[in-house]
Biopython code that builds the backbone (N, CA, C, O; Angstrom):
import numpy as np
from Bio.PDB.StructureBuilder import StructureBuilder

atoms = [
    (1, "MET", "N", (-5.809, -27.930, 9.242)),
    (1, "MET", "CA", (-4.891, -26.809, 9.131)),
    (1, "MET", "C", (-5.030, -26.193, 7.743)),
    (1, "MET", "O", (-5.015, -26.899, 6.734)),
    (2, "ARG", "N", (-5.162, -24.890, 7.704)),
    (2, "ARG", "CA", (-5.312, -24.169, 6.442)),
    (2, "ARG", "C", (-3.975, -24.011, 5.741)),
    (2, "ARG", "O", (-2.979, -23.684, 6.385)),
    (3, "PRO", "N", (-3.932, -24.240, 4.414)),
    (3, "PRO", "CA", (-2.662, -24.043, 3.711)),
    (3, "PRO", "C", (-2.246, -22.576, 3.730)),
    (3, "PRO", "O", (-3.091, -21.682, 3.761)),
    (4, "ILE", "N", (-0.961, -22.344, 3.712)),
    (4, "ILE", "CA", (-0.438, -20.977, 3.689)),
    (4, "ILE", "C", (-0.604, -20.428, 2.281)),
    (4, "ILE", "O", (-0.098, -21.012, 1.323)),
    (5, "PRO", "N", (-1.314, -19.303, 2.149)),
    (5, "PRO", "CA", (-1.520, -18.738, 0.807)),
    (5, "PRO", "C", (-0.246, -18.087, 0.283)),
    (5, "PRO", "O", (0.653, -17.752, 1.054)),
    (6, "PRO", "N", (-0.178, -17.914, -1.026)),
    (6, "PRO", "CA", (0.968, -17.184, -1.582)),
    (6, "PRO", "C", (1.057, -15.787, -0.965)),
    (6, "PRO", "O", (0.046, -15.209, -0.565)),
    (7, "ALA", "N", (2.269, -15.259, -0.895)),
    (7, "ALA", "CA", (2.505, -13.981, -0.222)),
    (7, "ALA", "C", (1.912, -12.797, -0.972)),
    (7, "ALA", "O", (1.600, -11.770, -0.368)),
    (8, "ARG", "N", (1.755, -12.934, -2.285)),
    (8, "ARG", "CA", (1.239, -11.812, -3.068)),
    (8, "ARG", "C", (-0.014, -12.242, -3.820)),
    (8, "ARG", "O", (-0.155, -13.403, -4.202)),
    (9, "ILE", "N", (-0.912, -11.298, -4.026)),
    (9, "ILE", "CA", (-2.141, -11.578, -4.769)),
    (9, "ILE", "C", (-1.808, -12.069, -6.172)),
    (9, "ILE", "O", (-2.467, -12.968, -6.693)),
    (10, "GLU", "N", (-0.784, -11.478, -6.782)),
    (10, "GLU", "CA", (-0.387, -11.882, -8.131)),
    (10, "GLU", "C", (0.004, -13.357, -8.170)),
    (10, "GLU", "O", (-0.330, -14.070, -9.116)),
    (11, "ASP", "N", (0.720, -13.812, -7.129)),
    (11, "ASP", "CA", (1.135, -15.210, -7.069)),
    (11, "ASP", "C", (-0.078, -16.139, -6.926)),
    (11, "ASP", "O", (-0.126, -17.211, -7.528)),
    (12, "ALA", "N", (-1.048, -15.710, -6.125)),
    (12, "ALA", "CA", (-2.264, -16.503, -5.963)),
    (12, "ALA", "C", (-3.024, -16.598, -7.286)),
    (12, "ALA", "O", (-3.538, -17.660, -7.637)),
    (13, "LEU", "N", (-3.093, -15.498, -8.009)),
    (13, "LEU", "CA", (-3.771, -15.503, -9.310)),
    (13, "LEU", "C", (-3.069, -16.442, -10.279)),
    (13, "LEU", "O", (-3.718, -17.231, -10.967)),
    (14, "ILE", "N", (-1.748, -16.356, -10.334)),
    (14, "ILE", "CA", (-0.996, -17.218, -11.244)),
    (14, "ILE", "C", (-1.177, -18.687, -10.871)),
    (14, "ILE", "O", (-1.326, -19.535, -11.751)),
    (15, "ALA", "N", (-1.165, -18.995, -9.580)),
    (15, "ALA", "CA", (-1.369, -20.378, -9.139)),
    (15, "ALA", "C", (-2.743, -20.879, -9.569)),
    (15, "ALA", "O", (-2.882, -22.021, -10.005)),
    (16, "ASN", "N", (-3.752, -20.032, -9.447)),
    (16, "ASN", "CA", (-5.099, -20.430, -9.852)),
    (16, "ASN", "C", (-5.225, -20.540, -11.367)),
    (16, "ASN", "O", (-5.936, -21.413, -11.865)),
    (17, "LEU", "N", (-4.549, -19.672, -12.099)),
    (17, "LEU", "CA", (-4.563, -19.788, -13.565)),
    (17, "LEU", "C", (-3.861, -21.071, -14.007)),
    (17, "LEU", "O", (-4.322, -21.741, -14.930)),
    (18, "ASP", "N", (-2.756, -21.414, -13.357)),
    (18, "ASP", "CA", (-2.081, -22.677, -13.662)),
    (18, "ASP", "C", (-3.028, -23.851, -13.424)),
    (18, "ASP", "O", (-3.112, -24.769, -14.241)),
    (19, "PHE", "N", (-3.737, -23.813, -12.303)),
    (19, "PHE", "CA", (-4.698, -24.874, -11.987)),
    (19, "PHE", "C", (-5.809, -24.935, -13.036)),
    (19, "PHE", "O", (-6.189, -26.019, -13.479)),
    (20, "TYR", "N", (-6.325, -23.777, -13.431)),
    (20, "TYR", "CA", (-7.381, -23.711, -14.459)),
    (20, "TYR", "C", (-6.913, -24.395, -15.741)),
    (20, "TYR", "O", (-7.638, -25.208, -16.315)),
    (21, "PHE", "N", (-5.705, -24.065, -16.187)),
    (21, "PHE", "CA", (-5.213, -24.639, -17.444)),
    (21, "PHE", "C", (-4.880, -26.127, -17.301)),
    (21, "PHE", "O", (-5.007, -26.881, -18.265)),
    (22, "GLU", "N", (-4.457, -26.554, -16.112)),
    (22, "GLU", "CA", (-4.242, -27.987, -15.878)),
    (22, "GLU", "C", (-5.560, -28.734, -16.002)),
    (22, "GLU", "O", (-5.623, -29.792, -16.628)),
    (23, "GLN", "N", (-6.620, -28.179, -15.401)),
    (23, "GLN", "CA", (-7.934, -28.812, -15.448)),
    (23, "GLN", "C", (-8.542, -28.749, -16.844)),
    (23, "GLN", "O", (-9.286, -29.645, -17.243)),
    (24, "LEU", "N", (-8.230, -27.706, -17.573)),
    (24, "LEU", "CA", (-8.780, -27.512, -18.921)),
    (24, "LEU", "C", (-8.220, -28.532, -19.904)),
    (24, "LEU", "O", (-8.914, -28.962, -20.826)),
    (25, "GLY", "N", (-6.972, -28.915, -19.705)),
    (25, "GLY", "CA", (-6.345, -29.879, -20.613)),
    (25, "GLY", "C", (-6.271, -29.326, -22.019)),
    (25, "GLY", "O", (-5.738, -28.239, -22.240)),
    (26, "ASP", "N", (-6.804, -30.074, -22.971)),
    (26, "ASP", "CA", (-6.790, -29.661, -24.374)),
    (26, "ASP", "C", (-8.003, -28.821, -24.749)),
    (26, "ASP", "O", (-8.158, -28.442, -25.910)),
    (27, "GLY", "N", (-8.865, -28.527, -23.776)),
    (27, "GLY", "CA", (-10.055, -27.724, -24.049)),
    (27, "GLY", "C", (-9.696, -26.296, -24.393)),
    (27, "GLY", "O", (-8.590, -25.827, -24.123)),
    (28, "LYS", "N", (-10.644, -25.621, -24.987)),
    (28, "LYS", "CA", (-10.435, -24.222, -25.380)),
    (28, "LYS", "C", (-10.764, -23.302, -24.201)),
    (28, "LYS", "O", (-11.855, -23.387, -23.637)),
    (29, "PRO", "N", (-9.828, -22.423, -23.827)),
    (29, "PRO", "CA", (-10.126, -21.495, -22.717)),
    (29, "PRO", "C", (-11.170, -20.463, -23.136)),
    (29, "PRO", "O", (-11.311, -20.123, -24.311)),
    (30, "HIS", "N", (-11.893, -19.981, -22.130)),
    (30, "HIS", "CA", (-12.875, -18.930, -22.371)),
    (30, "HIS", "C", (-12.173, -17.576, -22.325)),
    (30, "HIS", "O", (-10.949, -17.508, -22.219)),
    (31, "ALA", "N", (-12.932, -16.529, -22.403)),
    (31, "ALA", "CA", (-12.377, -15.165, -22.347)),
    (31, "ALA", "C", (-11.680, -14.985, -21.003)),
    (31, "ALA", "O", (-12.323, -14.654, -20.007)),
    (32, "LEU", "N", (-10.388, -15.201, -20.975)),
    (32, "LEU", "CA", (-9.611, -15.260, -19.746)),
    (32, "LEU", "C", (-9.645, -13.951, -18.954)),
    (32, "LEU", "O", (-9.758, -13.975, -17.729)),
    (33, "HIS", "N", (-9.549, -12.829, -19.631)),
    (33, "HIS", "CA", (-9.547, -11.529, -18.948)),
    (33, "HIS", "C", (-10.853, -11.323, -18.201)),
    (33, "HIS", "O", (-10.843, -10.983, -17.018)),
    (34, "LYS", "N", (-11.963, -11.521, -18.868)),
    (34, "LYS", "CA", (-13.269, -11.345, -18.236)),
    (34, "LYS", "C", (-13.478, -12.355, -17.116)),
    (34, "LYS", "O", (-14.002, -12.015, -16.055)),
    (35, "MET", "N", (-13.070, -13.585, -17.351)),
    (35, "MET", "CA", (-13.239, -14.624, -16.351)),
    (35, "MET", "C", (-12.475, -14.273, -15.074)),
    (35, "MET", "O", (-13.009, -14.420, -13.975)),
    (36, "ALA", "N", (-11.232, -13.810, -15.209)),
    (36, "ALA", "CA", (-10.425, -13.465, -14.036)),
    (36, "ALA", "C", (-11.016, -12.260, -13.296)),
    (36, "ALA", "O", (-11.096, -12.259, -12.068)),
    (37, "LEU", "N", (-11.424, -11.246, -14.042)),
    (37, "LEU", "CA", (-12.012, -10.064, -13.395)),
    (37, "LEU", "C", (-13.307, -10.414, -12.684)),
    (37, "LEU", "O", (-13.542, -9.979, -11.556)),
    (38, "ASP", "N", (-14.149, -11.201, -13.345)),
    (38, "ASP", "CA", (-15.418, -11.600, -12.727)),
    (38, "ASP", "C", (-15.189, -12.414, -11.460)),
    (38, "ASP", "O", (-15.918, -12.264, -10.480)),
    (39, "ALA", "N", (-14.176, -13.273, -11.482)),
    (39, "ALA", "CA", (-13.892, -14.123, -10.326)),
    (39, "ALA", "C", (-13.328, -13.318, -9.156)),
    (39, "ALA", "O", (-13.498, -13.709, -8.002)),
    (40, "MET", "N", (-12.665, -12.211, -9.438)),
    (40, "MET", "CA", (-12.003, -11.450, -8.382)),
    (40, "MET", "C", (-12.819, -10.272, -7.848)),
    (40, "MET", "O", (-12.755, -9.964, -6.658)),
    (41, "GLU", "N", (-13.571, -9.625, -8.704)),
    (41, "GLU", "CA", (-14.202, -8.361, -8.308)),
    (41, "GLU", "C", (-15.255, -8.536, -7.217)),
    (41, "GLU", "O", (-15.258, -7.787, -6.240)),
    (42, "ARG", "N", (-16.138, -9.502, -7.367)),
    (42, "ARG", "CA", (-17.200, -9.700, -6.373)),
    (42, "ARG", "C", (-16.635, -10.030, -4.992)),
    (42, "ARG", "O", (-17.007, -9.371, -4.022)),
    (43, "PRO", "N", (-15.740, -11.036, -4.862)),
    (43, "PRO", "CA", (-15.213, -11.313, -3.524)),
    (43, "PRO", "C", (-14.365, -10.170, -2.962)),
    (43, "PRO", "O", (-14.330, -9.963, -1.749)),
    (44, "LEU", "N", (-13.690, -9.437, -3.830)),
    (44, "LEU", "CA", (-12.894, -8.302, -3.372)),
    (44, "LEU", "C", (-13.786, -7.238, -2.740)),
    (44, "LEU", "O", (-13.479, -6.730, -1.662)),
    (45, "ILE", "N", (-14.867, -6.905, -3.394)),
    (45, "ILE", "CA", (-15.788, -5.895, -2.857)),
    (45, "ILE", "C", (-16.444, -6.396, -1.578)),
    (45, "ILE", "O", (-16.571, -5.643, -0.613)),
    (46, "ARG", "N", (-16.858, -7.651, -1.560)),
    (46, "ARG", "CA", (-17.489, -8.204, -0.354)),
    (46, "ARG", "C", (-16.507, -8.216, 0.819)),
    (46, "ARG", "O", (-16.878, -7.909, 1.952)),
    (47, "TYR", "N", (-15.269, -8.569, 0.542)),
    (47, "TYR", "CA", (-14.244, -8.574, 1.591)),
    (47, "TYR", "C", (-14.026, -7.154, 2.126)),
    (47, "TYR", "O", (-13.975, -6.942, 3.338)),
    (48, "ALA", "N", (-13.900, -6.195, 1.222)),
    (48, "ALA", "CA", (-13.678, -4.809, 1.629)),
    (48, "ALA", "C", (-14.855, -4.282, 2.438)),
    (48, "ALA", "O", (-14.657, -3.568, 3.420)),
    (49, "LEU", "N", (-16.068, -4.621, 2.042)),
    (49, "LEU", "CA", (-17.251, -4.198, 2.793)),
    (49, "LEU", "C", (-17.203, -4.735, 4.227)),
    (49, "LEU", "O", (-17.451, -3.996, 5.179)),
    (50, "GLU", "N", (-16.887, -6.002, 4.373)),
    (50, "GLU", "CA", (-16.801, -6.590, 5.713)),
    (50, "GLU", "C", (-15.684, -5.943, 6.521)),
    (50, "GLU", "O", (-15.842, -5.664, 7.710)),
    (51, "ARG", "N", (-14.568, -5.710, 5.867)),
    (51, "ARG", "CA", (-13.406, -5.109, 6.541)),
    (51, "ARG", "C", (-13.727, -3.701, 7.039)),
    (51, "ARG", "O", (-13.179, -3.254, 8.047)),
    (52, "CYS", "N", (-14.612, -3.009, 6.335)),
    (52, "CYS", "CA", (-14.980, -1.626, 6.678)),
    (52, "CYS", "C", (-16.334, -1.556, 7.371)),
    (52, "CYS", "O", (-16.972, -0.504, 7.379)),
    (53, "ASP", "N", (-16.775, -2.665, 7.952)),
    (53, "ASP", "CA", (-18.047, -2.704, 8.682)),
    (53, "ASP", "C", (-19.218, -2.203, 7.844)),
    (53, "ASP", "O", (-20.116, -1.532, 8.353)),
    (54, "ARG", "N", (-19.201, -2.536, 6.551)),
    (54, "ARG", "CA", (-20.282, -2.214, 5.601)),
    (54, "ARG", "C", (-20.440, -0.717, 5.354)),
    (54, "ARG", "O", (-21.468, -0.291, 4.826)),
    (55, "ASN", "N", (-19.458, 0.082, 5.718)),
    (55, "ASN", "CA", (-19.484, 1.528, 5.488)),
    (55, "ASN", "C", (-19.012, 1.792, 4.055)),
    (55, "ASN", "O", (-17.862, 1.518, 3.710)),
    (56, "LEU", "N", (-19.921, 2.330, 3.218)),
    (56, "LEU", "CA", (-19.615, 2.504, 1.801)),
    (56, "LEU", "C", (-18.494, 3.510, 1.556)),
    (56, "LEU", "O", (-17.666, 3.299, 0.670)),
    (57, "SER", "N", (-18.451, 4.572, 2.305)),
    (57, "SER", "CA", (-17.396, 5.571, 2.105)),
    (57, "SER", "C", (-16.025, 4.981, 2.423)),
    (57, "SER", "O", (-15.070, 5.174, 1.670)),
    (58, "LYS", "N", (-15.933, 4.264, 3.539)),
    (58, "LYS", "CA", (-14.661, 3.641, 3.910)),
    (58, "LYS", "C", (-14.275, 2.544, 2.922)),
    (58, "LYS", "O", (-13.103, 2.390, 2.577)),
    (59, "THR", "N", (-15.265, 1.792, 2.474)),
    (59, "THR", "CA", (-15.009, 0.716, 1.511)),
    (59, "THR", "C", (-14.505, 1.290, 0.196)),
    (59, "THR", "O", (-13.533, 0.791, -0.370)),
    (60, "ALA", "N", (-15.161, 2.335, -0.290)),
    (60, "ALA", "CA", (-14.732, 2.968, -1.535)),
    (60, "ALA", "C", (-13.303, 3.481, -1.404)),
    (60, "ALA", "O", (-12.494, 3.331, -2.320)),
    (61, "ASP", "N", (-13.000, 4.083, -0.267)),
    (61, "ASP", "CA", (-11.658, 4.599, -0.039)),
    (61, "ASP", "C", (-10.630, 3.460, -0.019)),
    (61, "ASP", "O", (-9.558, 3.579, -0.613)),
    (62, "LEU", "N", (-10.959, 2.364, 0.661)),
    (62, "LEU", "CA", (-10.065, 1.214, 0.717)),
    (62, "LEU", "C", (-9.788, 0.651, -0.682)),
    (62, "LEU", "O", (-8.662, 0.261, -0.989)),
    (63, "LEU", "N", (-10.820, 0.613, -1.521)),
    (63, "LEU", "CA", (-10.681, 0.061, -2.873)),
    (63, "LEU", "C", (-10.107, 1.066, -3.868)),
    (63, "LEU", "O", (-9.723, 0.693, -4.976)),
    (64, "GLY", "N", (-10.049, 2.342, -3.476)),
    (64, "GLY", "CA", (-9.547, 3.361, -4.399)),
    (64, "GLY", "C", (-10.585, 3.732, -5.454)),
    (64, "GLY", "O", (-10.244, 4.082, -6.584)),
    (65, "LEU", "N", (-11.848, 3.649, -5.070)),
    (65, "LEU", "CA", (-12.957, 3.979, -5.970)),
    (65, "LEU", "C", (-13.735, 5.152, -5.398)),
    (65, "LEU", "O", (-13.649, 5.446, -4.205)),
    (66, "SER", "N", (-14.496, 5.818, -6.257)),
    (66, "SER", "CA", (-15.439, 6.802, -5.732)),
    (66, "SER", "C", (-16.625, 6.026, -5.143)),
    (66, "SER", "O", (-16.853, 4.868, -5.494)),
    (67, "ARG", "N", (-17.354, 6.660, -4.271)),
    (67, "ARG", "CA", (-18.518, 6.021, -3.657)),
    (67, "ARG", "C", (-19.553, 5.664, -4.726)),
    (67, "ARG", "O", (-20.178, 4.605, -4.663)),
    (68, "ASN", "N", (-19.731, 6.554, -5.707)),
    (68, "ASN", "CA", (-20.694, 6.280, -6.772)),
    (68, "ASN", "C", (-20.273, 5.080, -7.619)),
    (68, "ASN", "O", (-21.113, 4.263, -7.995)),
    (69, "THR", "N", (-18.985, 4.971, -7.918)),
    (69, "THR", "CA", (-18.498, 3.828, -8.695)),
    (69, "THR", "C", (-18.696, 2.543, -7.901)),
    (69, "THR", "O", (-19.098, 1.522, -8.459)),
    (70, "LEU", "N", (-18.416, 2.589, -6.605)),
    (70, "LEU", "CA", (-18.629, 1.411, -5.771)),
    (70, "LEU", "C", (-20.097, 1.001, -5.791)),
    (70, "LEU", "O", (-20.403, -0.179, -5.962)),
    (71, "ARG", "N", (-20.996, 1.943, -5.621)),
    (71, "ARG", "CA", (-22.432, 1.631, -5.623)),
    (71, "ARG", "C", (-22.866, 1.046, -6.966)),
    (71, "ARG", "O", (-23.675, 0.120, -7.013)),
    (72, "LYS", "N", (-22.322, 1.594, -8.059)),
    (72, "LYS", "CA", (-22.642, 1.090, -9.388)),
    (72, "LYS", "C", (-22.165, -0.362, -9.548)),
    (72, "LYS", "O", (-22.899, -1.212, -10.050)),
    (73, "LYS", "N", (-20.936, -0.629, -9.118)),
    (73, "LYS", "CA", (-20.390, -1.989, -9.208)),
    (73, "LYS", "C", (-21.182, -2.951, -8.334)),
    (73, "LYS", "O", (-21.435, -4.090, -8.728)),
    (74, "MET", "N", (-21.569, -2.497, -7.155)),
    (74, "MET", "CA", (-22.354, -3.343, -6.256)),
    (74, "MET", "C", (-23.703, -3.684, -6.886)),
    (74, "MET", "O", (-24.180, -4.811, -6.760)),
    (75, "ALA", "N", (-24.312, -2.726, -7.556)),
    (75, "ALA", "CA", (-25.585, -2.996, -8.229)),
    (75, "ALA", "C", (-25.395, -3.991, -9.365)),
    (75, "ALA", "O", (-26.194, -4.913, -9.525)),
    (76, "GLN", "N", (-24.342, -3.809, -10.150)),
    (76, "GLN", "CA", (-24.056, -4.728, -11.258)),
    (76, "GLN", "C", (-23.791, -6.148, -10.767)),
    (76, "GLN", "O", (-24.210, -7.122, -11.394)),
    (77, "LEU", "N", (-23.098, -6.251, -9.650)),
    (77, "LEU", "CA", (-22.724, -7.555, -9.108)),
    (77, "LEU", "C", (-23.756, -8.113, -8.120)),
    (77, "LEU", "O", (-23.582, -9.197, -7.563)),
    (78, "ARG", "N", (-24.830, -7.349, -7.918)),
    (78, "ARG", "CA", (-25.907, -7.733, -7.006)),
    (78, "ARG", "C", (-25.397, -7.985, -5.585)),
    (78, "ARG", "O", (-25.690, -9.007, -4.964)),
    (79, "ILE", "N", (-24.629, -7.017, -5.100)),
    (79, "ILE", "CA", (-24.111, -7.066, -3.734)),
    (79, "ILE", "C", (-24.934, -6.080, -2.919)),
    (79, "ILE", "O", (-25.015, -4.899, -3.258)),
    (80, "GLU", "N", (-25.542, -6.565, -1.848)),
    (80, "GLU", "CA", (-26.338, -5.697, -0.989)),
    (80, "GLU", "C", (-25.529, -5.285, 0.223)),
    (80, "GLU", "O", (-24.637, -6.006, 0.670)),
    (81, "VAL", "N", (-25.854, -4.109, 0.749)),
    (81, "VAL", "CA", (-25.171, -3.605, 1.939)),
    (81, "VAL", "C", (-25.749, -4.290, 3.152)),
    (81, "VAL", "O", (-25.323, -4.020, 4.275)),
]
sb = StructureBuilder()
sb.init_structure("model")
sb.init_model(0)
sb.init_chain("A")
sb.init_seg("    ")
for serial, (resi, resn, name, xyz) in enumerate(atoms, 1):
    if name == "N":
        sb.init_residue(resn, " ", resi, " ")
    sb.init_atom(name, np.array(xyz, "f"), 0.0, 1.0, " ", f" {name:<3s}", serial, name[0])
structure = sb.get_structure()
């Protein structure tokens, strides 16, 4: 049985950040902002692509991006259509 995820994306992020810091212990955290964005952006785009049947225009619209920005991000993240 799959655990019930938090109701909001923000809650899921906070839960994962709490887990990260628990695992880190006394270690020094890395660049937290970049780490969180990197961890979220790739799966978010891949999820949106699947949700929109790999249609770039629909995916860009769902994400609130221009089609060109989406294509640029996909190239940077090495996501293929």
